[in-house]
C-alpha positions as CSV (number, residue, x, y, z in Angstrom):
1,M,-6.1,30.7,31.7
2,S,-7.4,27.5,33.3
3,R,-5.2,26.2,35.2
4,T,-5.3,23.2,32.3
5,S,-5.2,25.4,29.2
6,V,-2.1,25.1,27.5
7,I,-2.5,27.2,24.8
8,T,-5.0,30.3,24.4
9,T,-5.3,33.3,22.7
10,R,-7.3,36.6,23.5
11,D,-9.0,38.4,19.3
12,V,-5.5,38.0,17.7
13,R,-5.5,39.2,14.3
14,V,-2.5,39.0,12.1
15,T,-2.4,41.0,8.3
16,Y,-0.6,40.6,5.3
17,P,-0.3,43.4,2.3
18,D,-3.0,41.9,-0.1
19,G,-0.3,44.3,-2.4
20,A,-3.7,45.8,-4.3
21,G,-3.3,48.6,-0.8
22,G,-5.2,46.9,1.3
23,R,-4.8,44.8,3.8
24,V,-5.4,40.7,3.6
25,H,-6.9,39.4,7.5
26,A,-4.8,36.2,7.6
27,V,-6.1,35.3,11.1
28,D,-8.9,37.6,12.4
29,G,-10.2,38.0,16.4
30,V,-9.1,34.3,17.0
31,D,-10.0,32.9,20.2
32,L,-9.2,29.4,21.8
33,D,-7.6,27.5,24.9
34,V,-6.6,24.4,24.5
35,S,-5.9,21.8,27.6
36,R,-3.5,19.8,28.1
37,G,-3.7,16.6,27.1
38,E,-5.8,17.1,24.2
39,V,-5.7,16.0,20.3
40,T,-6.7,18.8,18.4
41,A,-6.7,19.0,14.3
42,L,-7.3,22.7,12.3
43,L,-9.2,22.3,9.6
44,G,-9.5,25.3,7.1
45,P,-9.6,25.6,3.0
46,N,-6.2,26.9,1.2
47,G,-5.9,30.8,3.0
48,A,-8.0,29.8,6.3
49,G,-5.1,31.4,8.1
50,K,-4.0,27.9,9.4
51,T,-0.3,27.9,8.9
52,T,-0.5,32.0,10.4
53,L,-2.0,30.4,13.1
54,I,0.7,28.0,14.2
55,D,3.2,30.5,13.5
56,V,1.5,32.7,15.8
57,L,1.9,30.2,18.6
58,L,5.0,29.3,18.0
59,G,6.6,32.8,18.4
60,L,7.3,33.6,14.4
61,T,4.7,35.5,13.5
62,A,3.9,38.6,16.1
63,P,-0.8,39.8,16.3
64,E,-0.4,42.3,15.3
65,Q,-3.6,42.5,18.2
66,G,-4.8,40.1,21.0
67,S,-2.2,38.2,23.5
68,V,-0.7,34.5,23.7
69,E,1.0,32.1,25.6
70,V,1.8,29.0,25.7
71,L,2.5,27.1,29.3
72,G,1.8,29.9,31.0
73,T,4.6,32.2,29.7
74,T,5.2,33.7,25.6
75,P,5.8,31.0,22.8
76,T,8.7,32.8,22.9
77,A,10.5,31.1,25.7
78,A,8.4,28.2,25.6
79,V,9.8,27.2,22.3
80,R,13.2,28.1,23.5
81,D,12.6,26.2,27.1
82,G,12.0,23.3,25.3
83,R,8.1,22.9,25.8
84,I,6.7,23.5,23.0
85,S,7.9,22.3,19.7
86,A,7.1,21.7,15.9
87,L,6.7,19.8,13.2
88,L,6.3,22.2,10.4
89,Q,6.0,21.7,6.4
90,T,9.9,22.7,5.9
91,G,12.8,23.1,8.0
92,G,16.7,23.6,6.7
93,L,17.5,20.0,6.6
94,L,21.5,19.3,5.6
95,P,21.1,17.6,1.9
96,D,24.0,15.8,3.2
97,L,23.9,14.8,6.6
98,T,22.4,11.3,7.3
99,A,19.2,11.4,8.6
100,V,21.4,10.6,12.2
101,E,24.2,12.3,11.8
102,T,20.9,15.6,12.3
103,V,19.0,13.3,15.1
104,R,22.8,13.9,16.4
105,M,24.1,16.9,16.0
106,I,20.0,18.9,16.9
107,A,20.6,16.8,20.4
108,A,23.4,18.8,20.7
109,L,22.3,21.9,21.2
110,H,19.1,21.0,23.1
111,R,20.0,21.4,26.9
112,N,18.5,17.9,27.9
113,P,17.8,15.5,25.1
114,A,15.7,12.9,24.7
115,D,18.0,9.5,24.2
116,V,18.8,9.5,20.8
117,D,18.7,5.9,19.9
118,E,14.8,6.1,21.3
119,V,13.7,9.5,18.8
120,I,15.1,7.7,16.4
121,D,12.7,4.4,16.8
122,I,10.2,6.6,17.7
123,A,9.7,9.1,14.8
124,G,10.5,5.9,12.6
125,V,14.0,7.0,11.3
126,R,15.4,3.6,11.9
127,P,15.1,1.8,8.5
128,F,16.6,5.1,6.8
129,A,18.7,6.8,9.7
130,S,22.0,5.8,7.9
131,R,20.5,7.7,4.2
132,R,22.0,11.0,3.8
133,V,18.9,13.4,4.2
134,G,19.6,14.9,0.7
135,K,18.8,11.0,-0.6
136,C,15.7,10.6,1.8
137,S,12.0,10.9,0.0
138,G,9.8,14.3,1.0
139,G,7.9,11.0,3.5
140,Q,11.2,9.9,5.9
141,Q,12.3,13.5,5.8
142,Q,8.8,13.9,7.1
143,R,9.4,11.3,10.3
144,L,13.1,13.1,10.6
145,R,11.7,16.1,11.3
146,F,9.6,14.4,13.3
147,A,11.8,12.8,15.2
148,L,14.1,16.3,16.0
149,A,11.0,17.4,17.0
150,L,10.1,14.7,19.7
151,L,14.3,16.1,21.0
152,P,13.6,17.5,24.2
153,R,10.8,16.3,25.1
154,P,7.6,18.9,24.6
155,E,4.4,19.2,26.8
156,V,3.4,20.2,23.8
157,L,3.7,19.3,19.8
158,I,2.4,21.7,16.5
159,L,2.3,19.7,13.8
160,D,1.7,21.4,10.1
161,E,0.2,18.9,8.1
162,P,3.4,16.5,9.3
163,T,1.6,13.5,6.8
164,A,2.6,16.2,3.8
165,G,5.0,13.6,1.0
166,M,3.9,10.0,2.8
167,D,2.0,7.1,0.7
168,V,-0.9,6.2,2.4
169,S,1.2,3.8,4.5
170,A,3.5,6.0,5.8
171,R,0.8,7.9,7.8
172,H,-1.7,4.9,8.5
173,E,2.4,4.4,10.8
174,F,3.1,7.8,10.4
175,W,-0.3,9.0,12.8
176,D,-0.3,5.4,15.3
177,R,3.1,6.4,16.3
178,M,1.5,10.0,17.5
179,R,-1.0,8.3,19.2
180,A,1.3,6.8,21.2
181,Q,2.0,10.7,22.2
182,A,-1.0,11.8,23.3
183,D,-1.8,8.6,25.0
184,A,2.2,9.3,27.0
185,G,0.4,12.5,28.1
186,A,1.6,15.1,25.2
187,T,-1.2,18.0,23.8
188,V,-1.5,17.7,20.3
189,L,-2.6,20.4,18.2
190,F,-2.2,19.2,13.8
191,A,-3.3,21.1,10.5
192,T,-4.3,18.7,7.8
193,H,-5.8,18.3,4.4
194,Y,-6.8,15.2,4.6
195,L,-9.8,14.9,6.4
196,E,-9.3,11.4,7.9
197,E,-6.9,12.2,10.0
198,A,-9.1,14.6,11.6
199,E,-11.5,12.2,11.8
200,Q,-9.9,9.1,13.6
201,F,-7.4,10.9,15.4
202,A,-8.7,14.2,16.9
203,R,-10.6,14.5,19.7
204,R,-11.0,17.8,18.9
205,T,-11.7,19.7,15.4
206,M,-11.7,24.0,14.8
207,L,-12.6,25.1,11.2
208,L,-11.4,28.5,10.6
209,D,-12.0,29.8,6.9
210,H,-10.9,33.7,5.9
211,G,-9.1,33.6,9.3
212,R,-12.9,33.5,11.4
213,M,-13.3,30.2,14.1
214,L,-16.6,28.9,11.8
215,A,-16.5,25.7,14.8
216,D,-14.5,24.2,17.5
217,G,-15.8,21.0,19.6
218,A,-15.8,17.7,19.8
219,T,-15.1,16.3,16.6
220,D,-18.2,14.1,16.3
221,E,-19.9,17.4,17.3
222,V,-18.8,19.1,14.5
223,R,-20.4,15.8,11.5
224,S,-23.2,16.2,13.0
225,R,-23.5,19.5,11.7
226,A,-23.6,18.2,8.3
227,G,-27.4,16.8,9.1
228,A,-28.8,13.9,6.9
229,A,-27.2,10.7,7.5
230,H,-26.8,8.3,4.8
231,L,-28.5,5.1,4.1
232,Q,-28.3,2.2,0.8
233,V,-29.9,-1.1,1.0
234,T,-30.7,-3.4,-2.3
235,W,-34.2,-2.1,-3.3
236,S,-35.8,-1.4,-6.9
237,P,-38.5,0.7,-5.6
238,T,-41.4,1.4,-7.8
239,E,-42.6,5.0,-8.1
240,A,-45.3,4.8,-5.5
241,E,-43.4,2.8,-3.5
242,L,-40.9,5.7,-3.4
243,A,-43.8,8.5,-2.9
244,V,-44.8,5.6,0.4
245,L,-41.4,6.6,1.5
246,Q,-41.6,9.6,1.9
247,E,-44.4,9.7,3.2
248,A,-43.4,7.3,5.6
249,V,-40.1,9.3,6.3
250,P,-40.7,13.0,6.2
251,D,-37.0,14.1,6.7
252,V,-35.7,11.5,4.1
253,R,-33.6,14.6,2.1
254,A,-32.2,13.1,-1.4
255,V,-33.3,9.1,-3.1
256,E,-31.3,7.9,-5.9
257,Q,-31.3,5.0,-7.1
258,R,-27.6,3.6,-7.9
259,G,-28.5,-0.2,-10.1
260,S,-29.6,-2.1,-7.6
261,R,-29.1,-0.4,-4.9
262,L,-31.6,3.4,-3.5
263,A,-29.3,5.6,-1.9
264,L,-31.1,8.1,0.4
265,R,-30.4,10.9,3.1
266,T,-32.3,11.3,6.4
267,D,-32.0,13.8,9.8
268,D,-34.0,10.5,10.8
269,P,-31.5,7.4,10.0
270,D,-33.4,5.1,12.1
271,A,-37.3,6.0,11.3
272,A,-36.5,4.6,7.4
273,A,-34.5,1.7,8.5
274,V,-37.8,0.6,10.2
275,H,-39.7,1.6,7.4
276,L,-37.9,-0.4,5.0
277,L,-36.4,-3.3,6.4
278,T,-40.7,-4.1,7.8
279,R,-42.8,-2.0,5.0
280,T,-40.7,-2.9,1.6
281,A,-38.5,-5.9,0.3
282,A,-35.5,-3.8,0.5
283,H,-32.7,-5.6,2.8
284,D,-29.0,-5.5,3.1
285,L,-28.8,-1.8,4.9
286,T,-25.6,0.2,5.0
287,V,-25.4,3.4,7.2
288,R,-23.3,5.8,7.3
289,P,-23.2,9.3,9.3
290,A,-22.3,12.5,7.9
291,S,-18.7,12.4,7.3
292,L,-16.4,15.6,8.3
293,E,-15.6,16.7,4.5
294,E,-19.7,17.4,4.2
295,A,-20.1,19.2,7.3
296,F,-16.6,21.3,5.8
297,Q,-18.0,22.3,3.0
298,M,-21.5,22.8,4.7
299,L,-19.6,25.9,6.9
300,T,-17.2,26.9,4.8
301,G,-19.9,27.3,1.2
302,D,-15.9,25.3,-0.3
303,D,-16.0,23.8,-3.8
304,G,-12.9,22.4,-4.2
305,D,-11.7,24.9,-6.1
306,A,-9.8,27.4,-3.7
307,A,-8.2,29.1,-6.1
308,G,-7.0,32.6,-5.8
309,R,-7.6,32.5,-2.2
310,S,-4.6,31.0,-0.1
311,T,-2.4,33.2,1.7
312,D,-0.6,30.2,3.4
313,Q,1.8,28.2,2.1
314,A,0.5,25.3,-0.1
315,T,-2.1,24.2,-1.8
316,A,-3.6,20.4,-2.1
317,Q,-1.6,17.7,-4.3
318,N,-4.5,16.5,-5.5
319,P,-8.8,16.0,-5.4
320,E,-8.8,14.2,-2.2
321,E,-7.1,17.2,-0.6
322,L,-9.7,19.6,0.5
323,L,-8.2,21.1,2.4
324,R,-5.2,23.0,3.3
């Protein structure tokens, strides 16, 4: 393990019975190094093994093969010492306690907890601190779990679908607060099915599928694996003009007319833009790179239908939520 690495796994393997006499390879030979201060997104379709891998990093599941080291020790020891903490999708919150009572109770279990009032403010719990947990919304309960995860002053934060149950506004607020933790030096590893969260927040992205790591690198580099960029212009070309475009910009992969707008994908957006703006009547041009979602779909072959593939516990909650 390098001096700056806080999480290291080597050839980690975990299997489960498949109900038919065989085994499902939930984690299949994963090698992982996470450096101190990194913010890393863990993506993958249903059944990719993300939650199982997180359980291994937290000492909740022992690998059948391979080694795991967290902050120079075992996951169990790192959790016990409060050096690694987690915000999971579910947890044993007591419904009859208020939010602030919950934080105070858990703080009493730690050797050197963070200040309760400070944690409540950081996690955004203050507006519902006096509300009973059973009356809190799903998003509020996630914020409460975030507060509990901060109590031991962890060096590493592991988040499994941290914004599940939150609306769009609450999700943005959560990531603003999490960004502050990362800026303060925390190492953050999070699994999410909201691709925009990975694009906006993670500096590094890992793509897991069927227990194997398909991609691991800077988020921009993983996104670039999808290739062609998207261009749109206001232009209604003739067939002859389209033929000239295809000849002048040979790397155009697809062209589609959408009313008065022409949409195309190309591996050379600069050449396409120059041609369109100098050799045609096209105007009002917009360009965007390929998305992380497109890279995900290309690398995993995922068509959005993950039925029957899940070894994790939950599935995406609406058609936009392609990842779990």
